[in-house]
C-alpha positions as CSV (number, residue, x, y, z in Angstrom):
1,M,-1.0,-16.8,-11.3
2,P,-2.7,-17.1,-8.0
3,I,-0.9,-17.1,-5.0
4,D,-2.0,-19.0,-1.8
5,E,0.6,-18.8,0.9
6,T,0.0,-16.4,3.7
7,P,3.1,-14.3,4.5
8,R,3.9,-14.0,8.4
9,R,4.7,-10.2,8.0
10,V,3.4,-7.6,5.8
11,L,4.7,-4.0,4.9
12,V,2.1,-1.8,2.8
13,V,3.7,1.4,1.6
14,T,1.1,3.7,0.1
15,P,1.5,7.2,-1.2
16,H,-1.7,8.6,0.0
17,P,-4.2,7.7,2.5
18,D,-6.9,5.6,0.6
19,D,-4.6,4.1,-2.0
20,A,-3.9,1.0,-0.3
21,D,-7.4,0.5,0.4
22,F,-8.4,1.0,-3.0
23,W,-6.0,-1.1,-4.3
24,C,-5.2,-4.1,-1.9
25,A,-7.4,-4.0,1.0
26,G,-9.0,-7.4,0.3
27,T,-5.6,-9.0,0.2
28,V,-4.7,-7.5,3.5
29,A,-7.9,-8.5,5.1
30,K,-7.4,-11.9,3.8
31,W,-3.7,-12.4,5.3
32,I,-4.7,-10.8,8.5
33,G,-7.6,-13.3,9.0
34,D,-5.0,-16.0,8.3
35,G,-2.7,-14.5,11.0
36,A,-0.4,-12.2,9.2
37,T,1.0,-9.3,11.0
38,V,0.5,-6.0,8.7
39,R,2.2,-2.3,9.1
40,Y,0.9,0.4,7.1
41,V,3.2,3.2,6.0
42,V,1.4,6.5,4.6
43,C,3.9,8.7,2.8
44,T,2.1,11.6,2.5
45,D,-0.7,13.4,4.2
46,G,-3.2,13.7,1.2
47,G,-3.6,17.4,1.8
48,K,-3.9,18.1,-2.0
49,G,-6.6,15.5,-2.8
50,T,-9.9,17.5,-3.0
51,S,-11.8,19.5,-5.6
52,D,-13.6,21.5,-2.7
53,P,-12.2,25.3,-3.0
54,N,-13.2,25.9,0.9
55,V,-10.8,23.2,2.3
56,S,-7.6,24.3,3.3
57,S,-4.6,21.4,3.0
58,A,-3.9,21.5,6.5
59,D,-7.7,20.7,7.5
60,L,-7.9,18.1,4.6
61,S,-4.8,16.6,5.9
62,K,-6.1,15.9,9.2
63,V,-9.3,14.4,7.9
64,R,-7.6,11.9,5.4
65,E,-5.1,10.9,7.9
66,K,-8.2,10.2,10.7
67,E,-9.9,8.4,7.7
68,Q,-6.9,6.3,7.1
69,S,-6.6,5.3,10.7
70,D,-10.3,4.4,10.7
71,A,-10.0,2.1,7.6
72,V,-7.0,0.2,9.0
73,E,-8.8,-0.2,12.3
74,S,-11.6,-1.8,10.4
75,L,-9.1,-4.2,8.3
76,G,-7.4,-5.2,11.7
77,V,-4.0,-3.7,10.7
78,Q,-1.9,-4.0,13.5
79,E,0.7,-1.0,12.9
80,L,0.0,2.4,11.2
81,V,3.0,4.9,10.5
82,L,2.1,8.3,9.1
83,L,5.5,9.6,7.5
84,H,3.3,13.3,7.1
85,H,5.2,14.2,3.8
86,A,3.3,16.9,2.0
87,D,1.1,15.6,-0.7
88,G,2.7,15.8,-4.1
89,S,6.1,16.3,-2.8
90,L,7.5,13.0,-2.5
91,E,11.1,12.5,-4.1
92,D,13.7,9.9,-5.1
93,D,16.0,10.9,-2.6
94,D,18.2,9.5,0.3
95,E,15.8,11.3,2.9
96,F,12.6,9.4,1.7
97,R,14.8,6.0,0.7
98,K,16.1,6.1,4.5
99,E,12.7,6.5,5.9
100,L,11.5,3.3,4.0
101,V,14.5,1.4,4.9
102,R,14.0,2.0,8.4
103,Q,10.6,0.7,8.1
104,I,11.5,-2.4,6.3
105,R,14.2,-3.1,9.0
106,Q,11.9,-2.7,11.8
107,A,8.8,-4.5,10.4
108,Q,11.1,-7.4,8.7
109,P,8.3,-8.1,6.1
110,D,8.2,-11.5,4.0
111,V,6.4,-9.3,1.4
112,V,6.0,-5.6,0.6
113,L,2.9,-4.0,-1.2
114,C,3.3,-1.0,-3.1
115,P,2.5,1.0,-6.3
116,E,3.6,-0.1,-9.7
117,P,6.1,2.7,-10.8
118,Y,6.5,1.8,-14.3
119,R,3.0,2.1,-15.9
120,K,3.5,3.3,-19.4
121,N,-0.3,3.4,-21.0
122,L,-2.1,4.7,-18.0
123,A,-1.7,8.1,-16.2
124,W,-0.3,7.9,-12.8
125,H,0.3,10.2,-10.0
126,R,3.9,11.2,-9.4
127,D,3.5,10.2,-5.9
128,H,2.7,6.6,-6.9
129,R,5.7,6.4,-9.4
130,I,8.1,7.7,-6.8
131,T,6.7,5.5,-4.0
132,G,6.9,2.5,-6.2
133,Q,10.5,3.4,-7.1
134,V,11.8,4.3,-3.8
135,T,10.2,1.2,-2.1
136,L,11.8,-1.2,-4.6
137,D,15.3,0.3,-4.2
138,A,14.8,0.4,-0.2
139,V,13.9,-3.3,-0.6
140,F,16.8,-4.2,-2.9
141,P,19.5,-3.5,-2.0
142,C,19.4,-0.9,0.7
143,A,17.6,-2.8,3.6
144,R,19.5,-5.9,2.6
145,D,23.1,-4.3,3.0
146,H,24.1,-3.1,6.5
147,L,26.3,-0.4,4.8
148,H,23.4,1.6,3.2
149,F,22.5,3.9,5.8
150,E,24.9,2.5,8.1
151,E,23.5,4.5,10.9
152,L,20.3,2.7,10.8
153,W,22.6,-0.1,11.8
154,R,25.0,1.6,14.0
155,D,23.0,4.0,15.8
156,E,19.4,2.6,15.9
157,G,20.4,-1.5,16.1
158,L,18.3,-2.2,12.8
159,E,19.6,-5.4,11.1
160,P,19.7,-5.7,7.5
161,H,16.7,-7.5,6.3
162,K,16.0,-9.5,3.0
163,T,12.2,-9.4,1.8
164,A,11.2,-12.2,-0.3
165,A,8.9,-10.4,-2.7
166,I,7.4,-7.0,-3.7
167,L,3.8,-6.9,-5.0
168,F,3.1,-4.0,-7.3
169,W,-0.7,-2.9,-7.3
170,G,-2.0,-0.9,-10.3
171,T,0.1,-2.3,-12.6
172,E,-0.4,-3.1,-16.5
173,Q,1.4,-6.5,-16.3
174,A,-0.5,-8.6,-13.5
175,D,1.0,-11.9,-13.0
176,T,-0.2,-12.6,-9.4
177,I,-3.7,-12.5,-8.3
178,I,-5.0,-13.0,-4.7
179,D,-8.6,-14.5,-4.2
180,I,-10.6,-11.7,-2.0
181,S,-13.8,-13.4,-2.6
182,E,-14.3,-13.9,1.1
183,T,-12.8,-10.3,2.1
184,V,-14.8,-8.1,-0.4
185,E,-16.9,-6.9,2.2
186,A,-14.0,-6.0,4.4
187,K,-12.4,-4.0,1.2
188,M,-15.7,-2.0,1.0
189,R,-15.6,-1.1,4.7
190,A,-12.1,0.3,4.4
191,V,-13.0,2.3,1.2
192,R,-16.1,3.6,2.8
193,A,-13.6,5.1,5.6
194,H,-12.3,7.6,3.2
195,K,-15.3,9.9,2.8
196,S,-13.4,12.8,1.7
197,Q,-12.4,10.4,-1.2
198,I,-15.5,9.1,-2.6
199,N,-17.5,12.1,-3.3
200,G,-20.7,11.0,-1.7
201,W,-21.1,8.0,-3.2
202,N,-24.0,6.0,-1.8
203,E,-23.6,2.5,-0.7
204,A,-24.8,0.8,-4.3
205,E,-22.1,3.0,-5.8
206,I,-19.2,2.0,-3.4
207,E,-20.4,-1.9,-3.8
208,D,-20.3,-1.7,-7.6
209,F,-17.1,0.3,-7.7
210,V,-15.4,-2.2,-5.5
211,K,-16.9,-5.2,-7.1
212,E,-16.3,-4.4,-10.6
213,R,-12.7,-3.5,-9.8
214,A,-12.4,-7.0,-8.2
215,R,-14.1,-8.5,-11.0
216,E,-11.6,-6.9,-13.4
217,A,-8.9,-8.6,-11.6
218,I,-9.8,-12.2,-11.9
219,S,-8.5,-12.8,-15.3
220,D,-9.1,-16.6,-16.3
221,S,-8.8,-17.7,-12.6
222,G,-12.4,-18.6,-12.4
223,L,-12.7,-16.5,-8.8
224,E,-15.3,-14.4,-8.0
225,F,-13.3,-11.3,-6.7
226,A,-9.6,-10.9,-6.8
227,E,-6.8,-8.3,-6.6
228,A,-4.1,-8.3,-9.1
229,F,-0.4,-7.5,-8.8
230,R,3.1,-7.7,-10.4
231,K,5.3,-9.9,-8.4
232,I,9.2,-9.6,-8.0
233,A,10.8,-12.1,-6.0
234,F,14.2,-11.8,-4.2
235,R,16.6,-14.4,-3.2
236,T,16.7,-14.8,0.7
């Protein structure tokens, strides 16, 4: 089903620099244009994402985090948080969950965007699976209840927060689509920023890639371009 309402506050939790821009930058640009405040939380430094044997992980991390900074600037994202975990190292543990609960309580989002944790038939990077699962648990119940990570409430003054919905990108069971017909160009600008990940693609190849994925997401909606998600709603 299409979704028309614009949330006031949005939290985007992305495993690596570039993931969110490939999957949901059109939606982000649309909502920012309608007045939303958006915070990006980038969980890892992206330091393993290359086939170039002459690039070190440390150097690649610097490149990729700068690319992410350029991408969010092009979209108008107001806040960028880099957690700097090593690429491939994310775990479903209290340390990571607490970091995300902190971000949720600080940003107080109406909606959180993150990867689908439960793909069955398509390969999915372990950082994507873990980010999706830990984000889901951080939203509900951990950010909601003050006795989960009580020290965030007691020592940092971060009040519990109820998020209305999660939108999972990369899902095999999309039930929600966002019209990005007017922001597909903004998405392409964000994708272009990730030069280390697009392997020297020319402008035509970038445009074809972004638009073809956006056409695949439209389903039977009649839209020109879209992004597709699986929605989980919570009582607030």
